C-alpha positions in Angstrom: 13.7 4.2 -0.7 16.8 3.4 2.6 15.2 4.0 5.5 18.4 5.7 7.0 19.2 4.6 11.0 18.0 7.9 13.1 17.8 5.6 16.3 21.4 5.2 17.3 23.1 6.3 14.1 24.3 10.0 14.0 23.5 12.5 11.0 27.0 12.3 9.8 26.9 8.0 9.7 23.7 8.9 7.8 25.4 11.6 5.2 28.1 8.4 5.0 25.4 6.3 3.2 24.5 8.9 0.6 27.3 9.6 -0.4 28.8 5.3 -0.6 25.6 5.2 -2.8 25.4 8.1 -4.8 28.7 9.9 -4.4 31.1 10.3 -7.1 34.7 8.6 -7.3 36.5 11.0 -5.9 35.1 11.1 -3.0 35.8 9.0 0.0 32.9 7.0 -0.1 32.7 7.3 -3.7 35.8 5.2 -3.8 35.4 3.1 -1.7 31.9 1.6 -3.1 34.4 1.6 -6.4 36.7 -0.7 -4.5 33.6 -3.1 -3.2 33.0 -3.8 -6.8 30.2 -0.7 -8.0 32.0 2.1 -9.5 28.6 3.4 -10.8 26.5 5.4 -8.3 23.6 4.1 -7.2 21.5 7.2 -7.3 19.0 5.9 -4.7 16.8 8.7 -4.5 14.3 8.6 -1.3 15.7 8.4 1.9 13.4 8.1 5.6 15.1 9.3 8.5 14.1 6.5 11.4 11.9 3.9 11.4 9.2 4.1 14.1 11.5 6.2 16.2 8.4 7.2 18.3 8.3 3.9 20.0 9.5 2.1 22.7 10.0 -1.1 20.9 12.7 0.9 18.6 16.1 0.9 20.1 17.1 5.1 20.3 13.2 5.9 20.5 12.5 9.6 21.1 10.2 12.1 21.9 8.0 14.5 19.3 10.6 17.4 20.3 13.4 14.9 20.0 12.5 14.1 16.6 11.7 17.3 15.4 15.4 17.9 16.2 16.9 14.6 15.3 14.9 15.1 11.8 16.2 19.0 11.4 20.3 17.4 11.9 19.7 15.0 9.5 18.0 16.4 6.9 21.0 19.2 6.8 23.6 16.4 7.0 22.0 14.2 4.4 21.1 17.5 1.7 24.9 18.4 1.9 25.9 15.2 1.3 23.9 15.0 -2.0 21.4 18.3 -2.5 19.4 16.6 -5.1 17.4 13.9 -3.0 14.0 13.1 -1.4 13.7 13.1 2.4 10.6 11.6 4.1 9.8 12.4 7.7 8.7 9.2 9.7 5.2 9.8 10.8 3.0 8.5 13.4 1.1 6.0 11.9 -2.6 5.7 11.9 -3.0 9.1 13.4 -3.5 12.2 11.8 -3.2 15.4 12.8 -4.8 13.5 16.2 -1.3 13.0 16.8 1.1 15.5 18.6 4.1 13.6 17.1 2.4 14.4 13.6 1.4 18.3 14.2 4.8 19.5 15.9 7.1 17.7 13.1 4.7 19.4 10.2 4.6 23.0 12.7 8.1 23.0 13.3 10.1 21.7 10.6 7.5 22.9 7.4 10.4 24.3 5.9 12.7 21.2 5.5 9.4 19.2 5.4 7.9 17.6 2.0 6.7 13.9 2.8 5.4 12.1 6.2 5.2 8.5 5.9 2.7 6.0 7.8 2.5 2.6 8.4 -0.7 0.8 7.2 -0.7 -1.8 10.2 -4.0 -2.0 12.0 -6.3 -4.4 12.8 -6.2 -5.3 16.5 -7.2 -8.6 18.3 -9.6 -10.8 17.3 -11.0 -14.3 19.1 -12.8 -16.8 18.6 -16.4 -15.0 19.1 -15.0 -12.1 15.9 -17.4 -13.0 13.3 -14.5 -13.5 10.2 -17.1 -11.6 7.6 -17.2 -8.8 9.8 -13.6 -8.7 10.1 -12.8 -8.7 6.4 -15.4 -6.1 5.7 -13.6 -3.7 7.8 -10.1 -4.2 6.3 -11.8 -4.1 2.6 -13.8 -0.6 3.3 -10.6 1.0 5.4 -9.0 2.6 2.4 -12.3 4.7 2.3 -11.8 6.3 5.7 -8.1 7.5 4.6 -9.1 10.9 2.7 -10.3 11.9 5.6 -7.2 11.1 7.7 -4.6 12.6 4.9 -6.0 16.1 3.6 -6.3 17.4 6.8 -2.1 17.0 7.1 -1.9 17.7 4.2 -4.2 21.3 4.5 -1.8 22.2 7.8 1.4 21.3 6.0 0.7 23.6 3.3 -0.1 26.2 5.5 3.3 25.6 7.5 4.7 26.7 4.2 4.7 23.1 2.3 4.9 23.9 -1.2 4.2 20.3 -2.3 2.9 18.0 0.8 2.7 14.5 0.6 2.0 10.9 2.3 4.5 8.3 1.8 2.9 4.9 2.9 6.2 2.4 3.6 4.5 0.0 5.3 1.4 -1.9 4.6 -0.4 -5.1 6.2 -3.5 -6.7 7.3 -2.6 -6.9 10.9 -5.3 -8.7 12.8 -4.0 -10.5 16.0 -5.3 -13.7 17.4 -6.1 -13.7 21.2 -7.5 -17.0 23.4 -7.7 -20.4 22.7 -9.8 -21.8 20.0 -13.5 -23.2 20.6 -16.0 -25.4 18.9 -18.8 -23.7 17.5 -17.3 -20.4 17.6 -16.9 -18.4 13.9 -13.2 -18.0 13.9 -10.6 -20.0 14.5 -6.5 -18.7 13.8 -6.7 -20.6 10.2 -9.7 -19.0 9.1 -8.6 -15.5 9.6 -7.3 -13.1 6.8 -3.7 -12.7 6.6 -0.8 -11.6 4.9 -0.5 -15.0 3.0 -4.0 -15.0 2.2 -5.4 -13.7 -0.8 -7.1 -11.2 1.5 -3.8 -9.4 1.4 -4.1 -9.4 -2.3 -7.4 -7.5 -2.0 -6.9 -5.3 0.6 -3.6 -3.7 -1.3 -5.5 -3.3 -4.4 -8.1 -1.6 -2.6 -5.4 0.8 -1.2 -4.2 1.9 -4.6 -7.6 2.7 -6.4 -7.9 5.3 -2.9 -5.0 6.6 -3.4 -5.0 7.3 -7.0 -8.1 8.9 -6.6 -6.2 11.2 -3.8 -4.8 12.8 -6.7 -1.1 12.6 -5.5 -1.7 12.9 -2.0 0.2 9.9 -1.7 3.5 9.7 -3.4 4.7 5.8 -2.5 3.3 3.0 -1.3 5.3 -0.2 -0.5 4.5 -3.1 0.7 6.1 -4.7 4.5 9.3 -6.4 4.7 9.4 -10.3 3.8 10.4 -10.3 7.5 6.8 -9.0 8.3 5.2 -11.7 6.0 4.3 -8.8 3.5 6.7 -9.5 1.1 4.9 -11.2 -1.1 7.7 -14.4 -1.2 8.1 -17.6 1.0 10.9 -20.2 1.4 10.5 -23.7 2.9 13.9 -25.4 2.7 15.1 -25.2 -1.6 11.6 -23.9 -2.9 10.6 -20.3 -3.1 6.8 -19.3 -3.7 4.6 -16.2 -3.8 2.0 -15.5 -2.1 -1.4 -13.9 -3.6 -0.7 -10.2 -3.3 2.9 -10.9 -5.0 0.9 -11.3 -8.3 -1.7 -8.5 -7.0 1.6 -6.1 -7.2 1.9 -7.4 -10.6 -1.2 -6.8 -11.9 -1.2 -3.3 -10.5 1.8 -2.3 -11.7 0.1 -2.0 -15.1 -1.8 0.9 -13.7 1.4 2.5 -13.2 1.9 5.9 -15.2 -1.8 6.5 -16.0 -4.3 8.8 -16.6 -7.2 8.2 -13.7 -10.4 7.9 -16.1 -13.5 9.2 -13.6 -15.6 6.0 -12.7 -19.2 5.7 -11.8 -19.9 2.4 -10.0 -23.8 1.3 -8.8 -23.4 -2.0 -6.5 -25.0 -2.9 -3.4 -23.3 -1.6 0.0 -22.4 -3.0 3.5 -22.0 -1.7 7.1 -19.8 -3.1 9.4 -21.2 -2.7 13.9 -17.2 -3.2 15.1 -14.2 -1.4 15.0 -10.9 -3.2 14.7 -7.5 -1.6 15.6 -7.6 1.8 13.8 -10.2 0.8 11.8 -13.9 2.0 12.7 -16.9 1.0 11.7 -18.3 2.1 8.4 -21.5 3.1 6.8 -22.7 2.1 2.8 -19.3 1.1 1.4 -19.9 -0.3 -1.8 -19.3 -3.7 -3.2 -18.0 -2.9 -6.2 -14.3 -1.1 -6.3 -13.3 0.0 -9.4 -10.8 2.0 -11.2 -9.9 2.9 -15.0 -6.9 4.6 -16.1 -5.3 5.3 -19.9 -2.1 3.6 -19.8 1.2 6.4 -20.5 1.1 5.7 -24.3 -2.6 6.2 -24.5 -2.4 3.1 -26.3 -5.0 1.0 -23.6 -7.7 1.5 -21.3 -7.2 -0.3 -18.2 -9.9 -1.6 -15.7 -9.4 -2.5 -12.0 -12.7 -4.3 -10.1 -12.2 -5.8 -7.1 -15.0 -7.7 -5.3 -15.4 -6.5 -1.5 -17.6 -8.5 0.0 -17.3 -11.4 1.6 -21.0 -12.3 2.4 -23.1 -11.6 -1.4 -22.0 -14.3 -3.6 -20.9 -13.7 -7.4 -21.5 -10.3 -8.3 -22.1 -10.1 -12.1 -20.7 -6.5 -13.5 -21.8 -4.3 -16.7 -18.8 -2.3 -17.6 -20.2 0.2 -20.0 -17.5 2.1 -22.4 -19.8 4.5 -23.4 -17.8 5.9 -26.8 -14.4 4.8 -26.0 -12.8 3.2 -29.3 -12.2 -0.3 -27.7 -11.1 -3.3 -29.7 -14.0 -6.6 -30.3 -12.6 -7.8 -26.9 -11.0 -7.5 -24.1 -8.2 -9.5 -21.9 -9.3 -10.5 -18.6 -6.6 -11.4 -15.6 -8.5 -13.0 -12.7 -6.9 -13.3 -9.1 -9.3 -15.1 -6.8 -9.4 -17.5 -3.9 -12.2 -19.8 -2.5 -12.4 -18.6 0.7 -10.8 -15.6 2.4 -8.1 -17.2 4.2 -7.3 -19.5 0.5 -3.1 -19.4 0.1 -0.8 -21.1 -1.3 2.1 -23.2 0.3 4.8 -25.1 -0.5 3.0 -28.1 -1.3 0.3 -26.1 -3.5 2.5 -23.0 -5.2 0.5 -22.1 -7.8 -3.2 -22.7 -6.3 -3.9 -19.1 -6.0 -2.1 -17.4 -9.4 -4.1 -14.8 -12.6 -6.1 -16.2 -14.4 -6.6 -15.3 -18.1 -9.3 -15.4 -19.9 -11.2 -12.8 -22.7 -14.5 -11.0 -22.6 -16.2 -9.8 -26.3 -17.2 -6.0 -26.4 -20.9 -5.8 -27.4 -22.9 -2.4 -27.9 -19.9 -0.6 -25.9 -20.6 -2.9 -22.9 -18.6 -5.6 -21.1 -20.1 -8.2 -18.9 -17.8 -10.1 -16.5 -18.5 -11.7 -13.2 -16.8 -11.2 -10.1 -16.4 -14.0 -7.5 -16.2 -13.1 -3.8 -12.1 -13.0 -2.8 -11.3 -11.9 -6.4 -9.3 -9.3 -8.0 -10.3 -8.7 -11.7 -8.4 -6.7 -14.6 -9.7 -5.9 -17.8 -7.2 -4.4 -21.0 -8.7 -3.0 -23.9 -6.7 -1.6 -27.1 -7.6 2.1 -27.6 -8.0 3.4 -30.9 -5.9 6.1 -32.3 
């Protein structure tokens, strides 16, 4: 996906980018691409019109009405350059239909609208007196609230003539920000926070992926924040490059791609929170275990993804009942875990948190695994034909 400059950029400039990426060799921009060493088109299919242009921190930001006009002009120019591309409109994040920006975009652009983007960047300010467990539980329960945010948007888009509406999450990461000076005896310090560099980001990602699969196509795309925002998964110090835990979480989750979801019934303890953090309101009765299961695209494997959301309950012993599924005698297990919510890899210890492989027997149609706090477990089973 490429996000075109809809701040100071023009529709004509954006159209030239589309033509440069996708145009034939007999077009001016296609010839320029070939001269630059790539004769074949890049075939970039997805284009977003503007990044956060509702905000005055962006150069060339605009109002809700200004973006309606801007979006229409950009869509027209981009589709004249390549009628086959998929265009995403810049939505105001975390607001749903509470946003005048989103309402006007849907109401006034329904005939040329398909997808509204969202940025899941929330968490607000925290201070020395913030309860770290409360903060962690707020993040890990946030995914359960998003269907309530997105469903009214989908309904309004359909009512305004959008045949196949979608949300695209084009940025996400843990977004709590430290405020104040650390003080002895207080529960939180900057180095004890769940941040994008820690195991917490990996677990947060999986809760979102699970939730979006359950929404059955409402969310068409999920991308992480760029490396510059510390959400991308890689770090570099001088000549050493290493991966953060969320990099490995992406690798583990990619096995779910293209699969057919299986309905999962979960019976587990729950937790509740009492405070709001940014756009994350207090939660009630969030299941400690978050589970997702899919049959792989080629129908050869059952893939089960498990998350322990709790920071307070210790190890959770899970019994997975497979019913009458024809699976092999054992399952392949991959575990990503930290010892604390702020555990992370460093240049000195770059493989402190990496996926660890093991196996588990299938006995009487059941599998038993243990989920430590701050852990993700992926199980894969061969399916009989």
